[in-house]
PDB file of N, CA, C and O in Angstrom:
ATOM      1  N   MET A   1      -8.929   5.105  10.231  1.00  0.00           N
ATOM      2  CA  MET A   1      -9.085   5.428   8.827  1.00  0.00           C
ATOM      3  C   MET A   1     -10.376   4.784   8.338  1.00  0.00           C
ATOM      4  O   MET A   1     -10.679   3.639   8.673  1.00  0.00           O
ATOM      5  N   ASN A   2     -11.125   5.530   7.547  1.00  0.00           N
ATOM      6  CA  ASN A   2     -12.350   4.969   7.008  1.00  0.00           C
ATOM      7  C   ASN A   2     -12.205   4.738   5.509  1.00  0.00           C
ATOM      8  O   ASN A   2     -11.209   5.137   4.906  1.00  0.00           O
ATOM      9  N   ILE A   3     -13.178   4.109   4.927  1.00  0.00           N
ATOM     10  CA  ILE A   3     -13.119   3.750   3.509  1.00  0.00           C
ATOM     11  C   ILE A   3     -13.044   4.984   2.621  1.00  0.00           C
ATOM     12  O   ILE A   3     -12.447   4.925   1.546  1.00  0.00           O
ATOM     13  N   THR A   4     -13.628   6.091   3.038  1.00  0.00           N
ATOM     14  CA  THR A   4     -13.573   7.317   2.244  1.00  0.00           C
ATOM     15  C   THR A   4     -12.138   7.806   2.110  1.00  0.00           C
ATOM     16  O   THR A   4     -11.730   8.243   1.034  1.00  0.00           O
ATOM     17  N   THR A   5     -11.380   7.739   3.179  1.00  0.00           N
ATOM     18  CA  THR A   5      -9.982   8.154   3.147  1.00  0.00           C
ATOM     19  C   THR A   5      -9.185   7.277   2.194  1.00  0.00           C
ATOM     20  O   THR A   5      -8.346   7.772   1.442  1.00  0.00           O
ATOM     21  N   ILE A   6      -9.445   5.984   2.226  1.00  0.00           N
ATOM     22  CA  ILE A   6      -8.765   5.059   1.319  1.00  0.00           C
ATOM     23  C   ILE A   6      -9.149   5.358  -0.120  1.00  0.00           C
ATOM     24  O   ILE A   6      -8.278   5.411  -0.988  1.00  0.00           O
ATOM     25  N   GLU A   7     -10.429   5.553  -0.390  1.00  0.00           N
ATOM     26  CA  GLU A   7     -10.881   5.874  -1.743  1.00  0.00           C
ATOM     27  C   GLU A   7     -10.240   7.160  -2.246  1.00  0.00           C
ATOM     28  O   GLU A   7      -9.811   7.229  -3.398  1.00  0.00           O
ATOM     29  N   GLU A   8     -10.172   8.171  -1.400  1.00  0.00           N
ATOM     30  CA  GLU A   8      -9.557   9.438  -1.794  1.00  0.00           C
ATOM     31  C   GLU A   8      -8.084   9.240  -2.142  1.00  0.00           C
ATOM     32  O   GLU A   8      -7.599   9.793  -3.129  1.00  0.00           O
ATOM     33  N   ALA A   9      -7.378   8.462  -1.345  1.00  0.00           N
ATOM     34  CA  ALA A   9      -5.960   8.210  -1.615  1.00  0.00           C
ATOM     35  C   ALA A   9      -5.788   7.492  -2.949  1.00  0.00           C
ATOM     36  O   ALA A   9      -4.882   7.814  -3.718  1.00  0.00           O
ATOM     37  N   LEU A  10      -6.656   6.523  -3.224  1.00  0.00           N
ATOM     38  CA  LEU A  10      -6.535   5.756  -4.461  1.00  0.00           C
ATOM     39  C   LEU A  10      -6.979   6.534  -5.695  1.00  0.00           C
ATOM     40  O   LEU A  10      -6.640   6.151  -6.815  1.00  0.00           O
ATOM     41  N   ASN A  11      -7.715   7.596  -5.515  1.00  0.00           N
ATOM     42  CA  ASN A  11      -8.204   8.394  -6.650  1.00  0.00           C
ATOM     43  C   ASN A  11      -7.325   9.594  -6.973  1.00  0.00           C
ATOM     44  O   ASN A  11      -7.666  10.382  -7.855  1.00  0.00           O
ATOM     45  N   ILE A  12      -6.222   9.749  -6.290  1.00  0.00           N
ATOM     46  CA  ILE A  12      -5.309  10.861  -6.584  1.00  0.00           C
ATOM     47  C   ILE A  12      -4.677  10.607  -7.950  1.00  0.00           C
ATOM     48  O   ILE A  12      -4.111   9.539  -8.181  1.00  0.00           O
ATOM     49  N   PRO A  13      -4.768  11.581  -8.854  1.00  0.00           N
ATOM     50  CA  PRO A  13      -4.247  11.364 -10.207  1.00  0.00           C
ATOM     51  C   PRO A  13      -2.720  11.310 -10.278  1.00  0.00           C
ATOM     52  O   PRO A  13      -2.185  10.602 -11.132  1.00  0.00           O
ATOM     53  N   GLY A  14      -2.007  12.022  -9.426  1.00  0.00           N
ATOM     54  CA  GLY A  14      -0.546  12.031  -9.476  1.00  0.00           C
ATOM     55  C   GLY A  14       0.051  10.761  -8.902  1.00  0.00           C
ATOM     56  O   GLY A  14      -0.197  10.418  -7.746  1.00  0.00           O
ATOM     57  N   THR A  15       0.836  10.064  -9.709  1.00  0.00           N
ATOM     58  CA  THR A  15       1.413   8.782  -9.310  1.00  0.00           C
ATOM     59  C   THR A  15       2.234   8.885  -8.028  1.00  0.00           C
ATOM     60  O   THR A  15       2.055   8.093  -7.103  1.00  0.00           O
ATOM     61  N   SER A  16       3.118   9.846  -7.979  1.00  0.00           N
ATOM     62  CA  SER A  16       4.017   9.975  -6.831  1.00  0.00           C
ATOM     63  C   SER A  16       3.254  10.197  -5.533  1.00  0.00           C
ATOM     64  O   SER A  16       3.496   9.512  -4.540  1.00  0.00           O
ATOM     65  N   LEU A  17       2.347  11.139  -5.542  1.00  0.00           N
ATOM     66  CA  LEU A  17       1.576  11.439  -4.329  1.00  0.00           C
ATOM     67  C   LEU A  17       0.668  10.271  -3.947  1.00  0.00           C
ATOM     68  O   LEU A  17       0.531   9.952  -2.766  1.00  0.00           O
ATOM     69  N   ARG A  18       0.047   9.633  -4.943  1.00  0.00           N
ATOM     70  CA  ARG A  18      -0.833   8.488  -4.661  1.00  0.00           C
ATOM     71  C   ARG A  18      -0.040   7.364  -4.006  1.00  0.00           C
ATOM     72  O   ARG A  18      -0.479   6.798  -3.005  1.00  0.00           O
ATOM     73  N   CYS A  19       1.117   7.039  -4.560  1.00  0.00           N
ATOM     74  CA  CYS A  19       1.935   5.965  -3.983  1.00  0.00           C
ATOM     75  C   CYS A  19       2.371   6.317  -2.567  1.00  0.00           C
ATOM     76  O   CYS A  19       2.358   5.462  -1.681  1.00  0.00           O
ATOM     77  N   GLN A  20       2.752   7.558  -2.352  1.00  0.00           N
ATOM     78  CA  GLN A  20       3.180   7.988  -1.023  1.00  0.00           C
ATOM     79  C   GLN A  20       2.039   7.847  -0.011  1.00  0.00           C
ATOM     80  O   GLN A  20       2.248   7.352   1.096  1.00  0.00           O
ATOM     81  N   LEU A  21       0.842   8.280  -0.389  1.00  0.00           N
ATOM     82  CA  LEU A  21      -0.301   8.174   0.525  1.00  0.00           C
ATOM     83  C   LEU A  21      -0.687   6.723   0.796  1.00  0.00           C
ATOM     84  O   LEU A  21      -1.050   6.373   1.919  1.00  0.00           O
ATOM     85  N   VAL A  22      -0.610   5.890  -0.223  1.00  0.00           N
ATOM     86  CA  VAL A  22      -0.918   4.466  -0.013  1.00  0.00           C
ATOM     87  C   VAL A  22       0.091   3.866   0.966  1.00  0.00           C
ATOM     88  O   VAL A  22      -0.279   3.113   1.867  1.00  0.00           O
ATOM     89  N   LEU A  23       1.362   4.202   0.783  1.00  0.00           N
ATOM     90  CA  LEU A  23       2.390   3.696   1.699  1.00  0.00           C
ATOM     91  C   LEU A  23       2.205   4.220   3.116  1.00  0.00           C
ATOM     92  O   LEU A  23       2.352   3.473   4.083  1.00  0.00           O
ATOM     93  N   ASP A  24       1.887   5.491   3.235  1.00  0.00           N
ATOM     94  CA  ASP A  24       1.812   6.126   4.557  1.00  0.00           C
ATOM     95  C   ASP A  24       0.483   5.908   5.274  1.00  0.00           C
ATOM     96  O   ASP A  24       0.457   5.786   6.499  1.00  0.00           O
ATOM     97  N   GLU A  25      -0.603   5.860   4.538  1.00  0.00           N
ATOM     98  CA  GLU A  25      -1.931   5.847   5.149  1.00  0.00           C
ATOM     99  C   GLU A  25      -2.665   4.510   5.017  1.00  0.00           C
ATOM    100  O   GLU A  25      -3.270   4.037   5.979  1.00  0.00           O
ATOM    101  N   VAL A  26      -2.614   3.914   3.854  1.00  0.00           N
ATOM    102  CA  VAL A  26      -3.421   2.712   3.600  1.00  0.00           C
ATOM    103  C   VAL A  26      -2.712   1.447   4.068  1.00  0.00           C
ATOM    104  O   VAL A  26      -3.303   0.632   4.776  1.00  0.00           O
ATOM    105  N   GLN A  27      -1.467   1.281   3.685  1.00  0.00           N
ATOM    106  CA  GLN A  27      -0.751   0.051   4.010  1.00  0.00           C
ATOM    107  C   GLN A  27      -0.701  -0.249   5.507  1.00  0.00           C
ATOM    108  O   GLN A  27      -0.946  -1.393   5.888  1.00  0.00           O
ATOM    109  N   PRO A  28      -0.396   0.723   6.380  1.00  0.00           N
ATOM    110  CA  PRO A  28      -0.379   0.405   7.815  1.00  0.00           C
ATOM    111  C   PRO A  28      -1.728  -0.100   8.341  1.00  0.00           C
ATOM    112  O   PRO A  28      -1.777  -0.981   9.199  1.00  0.00           O
ATOM    113  N   VAL A  29      -2.800   0.457   7.827  1.00  0.00           N
ATOM    114  CA  VAL A  29      -4.134   0.032   8.262  1.00  0.00           C
ATOM    115  C   VAL A  29      -4.400  -1.407   7.822  1.00  0.00           C
ATOM    116  O   VAL A  29      -4.917  -2.215   8.594  1.00  0.00           O
ATOM    117  N   LEU A  30      -4.049  -1.714   6.594  1.00  0.00           N
ATOM    118  CA  LEU A  30      -4.278  -3.073   6.100  1.00  0.00           C
ATOM    119  C   LEU A  30      -3.403  -4.092   6.834  1.00  0.00           C
ATOM    120  O   LEU A  30      -3.855  -5.196   7.138  1.00  0.00           O
ATOM    121  N   LEU A  31      -2.162  -3.723   7.114  1.00  0.00           N
ATOM    122  CA  LEU A  31      -1.295  -4.624   7.877  1.00  0.00           C
ATOM    123  C   LEU A  31      -1.830  -4.844   9.289  1.00  0.00           C
ATOM    124  O   LEU A  31      -1.771  -5.957   9.812  1.00  0.00           O
ATOM    125  N   GLN A  32      -2.345  -3.794   9.896  1.00  0.00           N
ATOM    126  CA  GLN A  32      -2.934  -3.918  11.238  1.00  0.00           C
ATOM    127  C   GLN A  32      -4.148  -4.848  11.211  1.00  0.00           C
ATOM    128  O   GLN A  32      -4.322  -5.676  12.106  1.00  0.00           O
ATOM    129  N   LEU A  33      -4.973  -4.709  10.194  1.00  0.00           N
ATOM    130  CA  LEU A  33      -6.144  -5.591  10.062  1.00  0.00           C
ATOM    131  C   LEU A  33      -5.720  -7.053   9.941  1.00  0.00           C
ATOM    132  O   LEU A  33      -6.320  -7.934  10.557  1.00  0.00           O
ATOM    133  N   MET A  34      -4.693  -7.300   9.151  1.00  0.00           N
ATOM    134  CA  MET A  34      -4.231  -8.675   8.976  1.00  0.00           C
ATOM    135  C   MET A  34      -3.625  -9.214  10.271  1.00  0.00           C
ATOM    136  O   MET A  34      -3.836 -10.378  10.610  1.00  0.00           O
ATOM    137  N   ASP A  35      -2.880  -8.389  10.995  1.00  0.00           N
ATOM    138  CA  ASP A  35      -2.315  -8.821  12.276  1.00  0.00           C
ATOM    139  C   ASP A  35      -3.415  -9.129  13.286  1.00  0.00           C
ATOM    140  O   ASP A  35      -3.336 -10.120  14.014  1.00  0.00           O
ATOM    141  N   GLU A  36      -4.431  -8.288  13.330  1.00  0.00           N
ATOM    142  CA  GLU A  36      -5.560  -8.532  14.234  1.00  0.00           C
ATOM    143  C   GLU A  36      -6.278  -9.831  13.877  1.00  0.00           C
ATOM    144  O   GLU A  36      -6.669 -10.590  14.763  1.00  0.00           O
ATOM    145  N   PHE A  37      -6.450 -10.084  12.596  1.00  0.00           N
ATOM    146  CA  PHE A  37      -7.090 -11.324  12.146  1.00  0.00           C
ATOM    147  C   PHE A  37      -6.266 -12.533  12.598  1.00  0.00           C
ATOM    148  O   PHE A  37      -6.804 -13.487  13.161  1.00  0.00           O
ATOM    149  N   LYS A  38      -4.954 -12.480  12.346  1.00  0.00           N
ATOM    150  CA  LYS A  38      -4.087 -13.597  12.730  1.00  0.00           C
ATOM    151  C   LYS A  38      -4.154 -13.842  14.228  1.00  0.00           C
ATOM    152  O   LYS A  38      -4.272 -14.987  14.665  1.00  0.00           O
ATOM    153  N   ASN A  39      -4.080 -12.782  15.017  1.00  0.00           N
ATOM    154  CA  ASN A  39      -4.112 -12.933  16.470  1.00  0.00           C
ATOM    155  C   ASN A  39      -5.466 -13.422  16.979  1.00  0.00           C
ATOM    156  O   ASN A  39      -5.535 -14.207  17.924  1.00  0.00           O
ATOM    157  N   LYS A  40      -6.522 -12.961  16.356  1.00  0.00           N
ATOM    158  CA  LYS A  40      -7.864 -13.359  16.788  1.00  0.00           C
ATOM    159  C   LYS A  40      -8.104 -14.854  16.572  1.00  0.00           C
ATOM    160  O   LYS A  40      -8.730 -15.513  17.402  1.00  0.00           O
ATOM    161  N   TYR A  41      -7.611 -15.379  15.468  1.00  0.00           N
ATOM    162  CA  TYR A  41      -7.884 -16.778  15.129  1.00  0.00           C
ATOM    163  C   TYR A  41      -6.692 -17.707  15.389  1.00  0.00           C
ATOM    164  O   TYR A  41      -6.707 -18.864  14.969  1.00  0.00           O
ATOM    165  N   ALA A  42      -5.674 -17.209  16.071  1.00  0.00           N
ATOM    166  CA  ALA A  42      -4.480 -18.018  16.327  1.00  0.00           C
ATOM    167  C   ALA A  42      -4.774 -19.233  17.203  1.00  0.00           C
ATOM    168  O   ALA A  42      -4.134 -20.273  17.050  1.00  0.00           O
ATOM    169  N   ASN A  43      -5.728 -19.113  18.112  1.00  0.00           N
ATOM    170  CA  ASN A  43      -6.052 -20.270  18.956  1.00  0.00           C
ATOM    171  C   ASN A  43      -6.678 -21.390  18.141  1.00  0.00           C
ATOM    172  O   ASN A  43      -6.396 -22.566  18.373  1.00  0.00           O
ATOM    173  N   ALA A  44      -7.518 -21.029  17.196  1.00  0.00           N
ATOM    174  CA  ALA A  44      -8.184 -22.036  16.355  1.00  0.00           C
ATOM    175  C   ALA A  44      -7.259 -22.562  15.265  1.00  0.00           C
ATOM    176  O   ALA A  44      -7.363 -23.718  14.857  1.00  0.00           O
ATOM    177  N   ALA A  45      -6.350 -21.702  14.796  1.00  0.00           N
ATOM    178  CA  ALA A  45      -5.435 -22.091  13.720  1.00  0.00           C
ATOM    179  C   ALA A  45      -4.047 -21.508  14.023  1.00  0.00           C
ATOM    180  O   ALA A  45      -3.692 -20.463  13.479  1.00  0.00           O
ATOM    181  N   PRO A  46      -3.267 -22.161  14.874  1.00  0.00           N
ATOM    182  CA  PRO A  46      -1.970 -21.630  15.297  1.00  0.00           C
ATOM    183  C   PRO A  46      -0.994 -21.363  14.153  1.00  0.00           C
ATOM    184  O   PRO A  46      -0.088 -20.539  14.280  1.00  0.00           O
ATOM    185  N   GLU A  47      -1.182 -22.058  13.049  1.00  0.00           N
ATOM    186  CA  GLU A  47      -0.274 -21.857  11.910  1.00  0.00           C
ATOM    187  C   GLU A  47      -0.374 -20.435  11.328  1.00  0.00           C
ATOM    188  O   GLU A  47       0.524 -19.989  10.613  1.00  0.00           O
ATOM    189  N   LEU A  48      -1.463 -19.737  11.637  1.00  0.00           N
ATOM    190  CA  LEU A  48      -1.606 -18.357  11.173  1.00  0.00           C
ATOM    191  C   LEU A  48      -0.456 -17.474  11.639  1.00  0.00           C
ATOM    192  O   LEU A  48      -0.048 -16.552  10.934  1.00  0.00           O
ATOM    193  N   LEU A  49       0.067 -17.761  12.833  1.00  0.00           N
ATOM    194  CA  LEU A  49       1.154 -16.953  13.381  1.00  0.00           C
ATOM    195  C   LEU A  49       2.451 -17.117  12.597  1.00  0.00           C
ATOM    196  O   LEU A  49       3.368 -16.307  12.732  1.00  0.00           O
ATOM    197  N   ASN A  50       2.527 -18.156  11.784  1.00  0.00           N
ATOM    198  CA  ASN A  50       3.719 -18.376  10.954  1.00  0.00           C
ATOM    199  C   ASN A  50       3.653 -17.605   9.635  1.00  0.00           C
ATOM    200  O   ASN A  50       4.655 -17.496   8.928  1.00  0.00           O
ATOM    201  N   TYR A  51       2.490 -17.076   9.306  1.00  0.00           N
ATOM    202  CA  TYR A  51       2.327 -16.380   8.027  1.00  0.00           C
ATOM    203  C   TYR A  51       2.808 -14.937   8.127  1.00  0.00           C
ATOM    204  O   TYR A  51       2.647 -14.269   9.149  1.00  0.00           O
ATOM    205  N   HIS A  52       3.393 -14.494   7.049  1.00  0.00           N
ATOM    206  CA  HIS A  52       3.826 -13.103   6.938  1.00  0.00           C
ATOM    207  C   HIS A  52       3.073 -12.477   5.777  1.00  0.00           C
ATOM    208  O   HIS A  52       2.982 -13.062   4.698  1.00  0.00           O
ATOM    209  N   VAL A  53       2.541 -11.300   6.000  1.00  0.00           N
ATOM    210  CA  VAL A  53       1.801 -10.602   4.947  1.00  0.00           C
ATOM    211  C   VAL A  53       2.802  -9.855   4.084  1.00  0.00           C
ATOM    212  O   VAL A  53       3.538  -8.994   4.566  1.00  0.00           O
ATOM    213  N   HIS A  54       2.818 -10.196   2.804  1.00  0.00           N
ATOM    214  CA  HIS A  54       3.693  -9.512   1.855  1.00  0.00           C
ATOM    215  C   HIS A  54       2.894  -8.426   1.156  1.00  0.00           C
ATOM    216  O   HIS A  54       1.756  -8.635   0.735  1.00  0.00           O
ATOM    217  N   THR A  55       3.507  -7.282   1.046  1.00  0.00           N
ATOM    218  CA  THR A  55       2.857  -6.157   0.374  1.00  0.00           C
ATOM    219  C   THR A  55       3.641  -5.836  -0.896  1.00  0.00           C
ATOM    220  O   THR A  55       4.672  -6.446  -1.182  1.00  0.00           O
ATOM    221  N   TYR A  56       3.144  -4.894  -1.625  1.00  0.00           N
ATOM    222  CA  TYR A  56       3.913  -4.460  -2.784  1.00  0.00           C
ATOM    223  C   TYR A  56       4.550  -3.104  -2.504  1.00  0.00           C
ATOM    224  O   TYR A  56       4.570  -2.215  -3.356  1.00  0.00           O
ATOM    225  N   GLU A  57       5.071  -2.973  -1.285  1.00  0.00           N
ATOM    226  CA  GLU A  57       5.740  -1.750  -0.851  1.00  0.00           C
ATOM    227  C   GLU A  57       6.929  -1.404  -1.745  1.00  0.00           C
ATOM    228  O   GLU A  57       7.102  -0.244  -2.120  1.00  0.00           O
ATOM    229  N   ALA A  58       7.741  -2.390  -2.087  1.00  0.00           N
ATOM    230  CA  ALA A  58       8.914  -2.119  -2.921  1.00  0.00           C
ATOM    231  C   ALA A  58       8.503  -1.562  -4.278  1.00  0.00           C
ATOM    232  O   ALA A  58       9.124  -0.624  -4.778  1.00  0.00           O
ATOM    233  N   SER A  59       7.469  -2.127  -4.872  1.00  0.00           N
ATOM    234  CA  SER A  59       6.980  -1.630  -6.169  1.00  0.00           C
ATOM    235  C   SER A  59       6.455  -0.208  -6.052  1.00  0.00           C
ATOM    236  O   SER A  59       6.724   0.632  -6.910  1.00  0.00           O
ATOM    237  N   LEU A  60       5.705   0.059  -4.986  1.00  0.00           N
ATOM    238  CA  LEU A  60       5.182   1.409  -4.783  1.00  0.00           C
ATOM    239  C   LEU A  60       6.314   2.418  -4.599  1.00  0.00           C
ATOM    240  O   LEU A  60       6.275   3.511  -5.164  1.00  0.00           O
ATOM    241  N   ARG A  61       7.314   2.051  -3.811  1.00  0.00           N
ATOM    242  CA  ARG A  61       8.443   2.962  -3.582  1.00  0.00           C
ATOM    243  C   ARG A  61       9.216   3.219  -4.879  1.00  0.00           C
ATOM    244  O   ARG A  61       9.596   4.355  -5.165  1.00  0.00           O
ATOM    245  N   THR A  62       9.445   2.168  -5.653  1.00  0.00           N
ATOM    246  CA  THR A  62      10.156   2.328  -6.920  1.00  0.00           C
ATOM    247  C   THR A  62       9.365   3.227  -7.858  1.00  0.00           C
ATOM    248  O   THR A  62       9.933   4.137  -8.461  1.00  0.00           O
ATOM    249  N   THR A  63       8.084   2.993  -7.990  1.00  0.00           N
ATOM    250  CA  THR A  63       7.244   3.811  -8.865  1.00  0.00           C
ATOM    251  C   THR A  63       7.205   5.254  -8.384  1.00  0.00           C
ATOM    252  O   THR A  63       7.273   6.183  -9.189  1.00  0.00           O
ATOM    253  N   MET A  64       7.095   5.444  -7.085  1.00  0.00           N
ATOM    254  CA  MET A  64       7.052   6.788  -6.518  1.00  0.00           C
ATOM    255  C   MET A  64       8.354   7.532  -6.835  1.00  0.00           C
ATOM    256  O   MET A  64       8.318   8.687  -7.261  1.00  0.00           O
ATOM    257  N   HIS A  65       9.490   6.883  -6.631  1.00  0.00           N
ATOM    258  CA  HIS A  65      10.772   7.530  -6.895  1.00  0.00           C
ATOM    259  C   HIS A  65      10.980   7.754  -8.391  1.00  0.00           C
ATOM    260  O   HIS A  65      11.521   8.786  -8.789  1.00  0.00           O
ATOM    261  N   ASP A  66      10.562   6.813  -9.216  1.00  0.00           N
ATOM    262  CA  ASP A  66      10.667   6.997 -10.668  1.00  0.00           C
ATOM    263  C   ASP A  66       9.817   8.170 -11.141  1.00  0.00           C
ATOM    264  O   ASP A  66      10.227   8.922 -12.025  1.00  0.00           O
ATOM    265  N   ALA A  67       8.646   8.324 -10.558  1.00  0.00           N
ATOM    266  CA  ALA A  67       7.761   9.427 -10.950  1.00  0.00           C
ATOM    267  C   ALA A  67       8.371  10.776 -10.577  1.00  0.00           C
ATOM    268  O   ALA A  67       8.074  11.790 -11.209  1.00  0.00           O
ATOM    269  N   ARG A  68       9.211  10.791  -9.567  1.00  0.00           N
ATOM    270  CA  ARG A  68       9.883  12.035  -9.145  1.00  0.00           C
ATOM    271  C   ARG A  68      11.189  12.273  -9.896  1.00  0.00           C
ATOM    272  O   ARG A  68      11.715  13.385  -9.890  1.00  0.00           O
ATOM    273  N   ASN A  69      11.706  11.245 -10.536  1.00  0.00           N
ATOM    274  CA  ASN A  69      12.966  11.335 -11.260  1.00  0.00           C
ATOM    275  C   ASN A  69      12.711  11.851 -12.669  1.00  0.00           C
ATOM    276  O   ASN A  69      11.955  11.235 -13.420  1.00  0.00           O
ATOM    277  N   PRO A  70      13.324  12.968 -13.041  1.00  0.00           N
ATOM    278  CA  PRO A  70      13.080  13.531 -14.376  1.00  0.00           C
ATOM    279  C   PRO A  70      13.363  12.549 -15.517  1.00  0.00           C
ATOM    280  O   PRO A  70      12.756  12.644 -16.583  1.00  0.00           O
ATOM    281  N   LYS A  71      14.267  11.623 -15.299  1.00  0.00           N
ATOM    282  CA  LYS A  71      14.618  10.648 -16.338  1.00  0.00           C
ATOM    283  C   LYS A  71      13.437   9.718 -16.661  1.00  0.00           C
ATOM    284  O   LYS A  71      13.250   9.316 -17.809  1.00  0.00           O
ATOM    285  N   TYR A  72      12.648   9.387 -15.638  1.00  0.00           N
ATOM    286  CA  TYR A  72      11.540   8.447 -15.806  1.00  0.00           C
ATOM    287  C   TYR A  72      10.160   9.084 -15.641  1.00  0.00           C
ATOM    288  O   TYR A  72       9.142   8.435 -15.883  1.00  0.00           O
ATOM    289  N   ALA A  73      10.126  10.319 -15.239  1.00  0.00           N
ATOM    290  CA  ALA A  73       8.865  10.960 -14.850  1.00  0.00           C
ATOM    291  C   ALA A  73       7.790  10.880 -15.924  1.00  0.00           C
ATOM    292  O   ALA A  73       6.629  10.614 -15.611  1.00  0.00           O
ATOM    293  N   ASN A  74       8.151  11.105 -17.180  1.00  0.00           N
ATOM    294  CA  ASN A  74       7.134  11.072 -18.246  1.00  0.00           C
ATOM    295  C   ASN A  74       6.478   9.708 -18.372  1.00  0.00           C
ATOM    296  O   ASN A  74       5.281   9.618 -18.641  1.00  0.00           O
ATOM    297  N   LYS A  75       7.246   8.655 -18.180  1.00  0.00           N
ATOM    298  CA  LYS A  75       6.698   7.295 -18.292  1.00  0.00           C
ATOM    299  C   LYS A  75       5.834   6.930 -17.086  1.00  0.00           C
ATOM    300  O   LYS A  75       4.851   6.203 -17.227  1.00  0.00           O
ATOM    301  N   LYS A  76       6.189   7.426 -15.913  1.00  0.00           N
ATOM    302  CA  LYS A  76       5.528   7.021 -14.675  1.00  0.00           C
ATOM    303  C   LYS A  76       4.454   7.989 -14.198  1.00  0.00           C
ATOM    304  O   LYS A  76       3.720   7.687 -13.257  1.00  0.00           O
ATOM    305  N   GLN A  77       4.357   9.146 -14.838  1.00  0.00           N
ATOM    306  CA  GLN A  77       3.439  10.188 -14.354  1.00  0.00           C
ATOM    307  C   GLN A  77       2.002   9.691 -14.272  1.00  0.00           C
ATOM    308  O   GLN A  77       1.286  10.025 -13.328  1.00  0.00           O
ATOM    309  N   ASP A  78       1.573   8.904 -15.241  1.00  0.00           N
ATOM    310  CA  ASP A  78       0.183   8.431 -15.267  1.00  0.00           C
ATOM    311  C   ASP A  78       0.080   6.953 -14.974  1.00  0.00           C
ATOM    312  O   ASP A  78      -0.820   6.278 -15.473  1.00  0.00           O
ATOM    313  N   SER A  79       0.981   6.453 -14.180  1.00  0.00           N
ATOM    314  CA  SER A  79       0.983   5.039 -13.816  1.00  0.00           C
ATOM    315  C   SER A  79      -0.249   4.682 -12.997  1.00  0.00           C
ATOM    316  O   SER A  79      -0.829   5.540 -12.331  1.00  0.00           O
ATOM    317  N   GLN A  80      -0.642   3.436 -13.047  1.00  0.00           N
ATOM    318  CA  GLN A  80      -1.766   2.945 -12.263  1.00  0.00           C
ATOM    319  C   GLN A  80      -1.305   2.345 -10.938  1.00  0.00           C
ATOM    320  O   GLN A  80      -2.120   1.788 -10.203  1.00  0.00           O
ATOM    321  N   SER A  81      -0.021   2.447 -10.618  1.00  0.00           N
ATOM    322  CA  SER A  81       0.504   1.887  -9.374  1.00  0.00           C
ATOM    323  C   SER A  81      -0.161   2.543  -8.175  1.00  0.00           C
ATOM    324  O   SER A  81      -0.419   3.746  -8.165  1.00  0.00           O
ATOM    325  N   GLY A  82      -0.423   1.746  -7.193  1.00  0.00           N
ATOM    326  CA  GLY A  82      -1.068   2.232  -5.983  1.00  0.00           C
ATOM    327  C   GLY A  82      -2.564   2.147  -6.051  1.00  0.00           C
ATOM    328  O   GLY A  82      -3.259   2.561  -5.122  1.00  0.00           O
ATOM    329  N   LEU A  83      -3.075   1.609  -7.154  1.00  0.00           N
ATOM    330  CA  LEU A  83      -4.537   1.455  -7.275  1.00  0.00           C
ATOM    331  C   LEU A  83      -4.947   0.074  -6.896  1.00  0.00           C
ATOM    332  O   LEU A  83      -6.134  -0.250  -6.933  1.00  0.00           O
TER     333      LEU A  83
END
């Protein structure tokens, strides 16, 4: 994935689709980068292997589902989540 793909995902105006793409396309790449960083520097700083990268996956999923739910859709349609 290149930066253009990430920029395109983040510029999608629809909240639901943007959150879905961030979850499916962007988050795995960022987690992989962090894992590679931890593994690369684990010899110099072994404590890195004890760290866990926390994402805002739960927030993105909630916003995505709310945007699809007619009860909440009007409030979440133009959300900035996933940016």
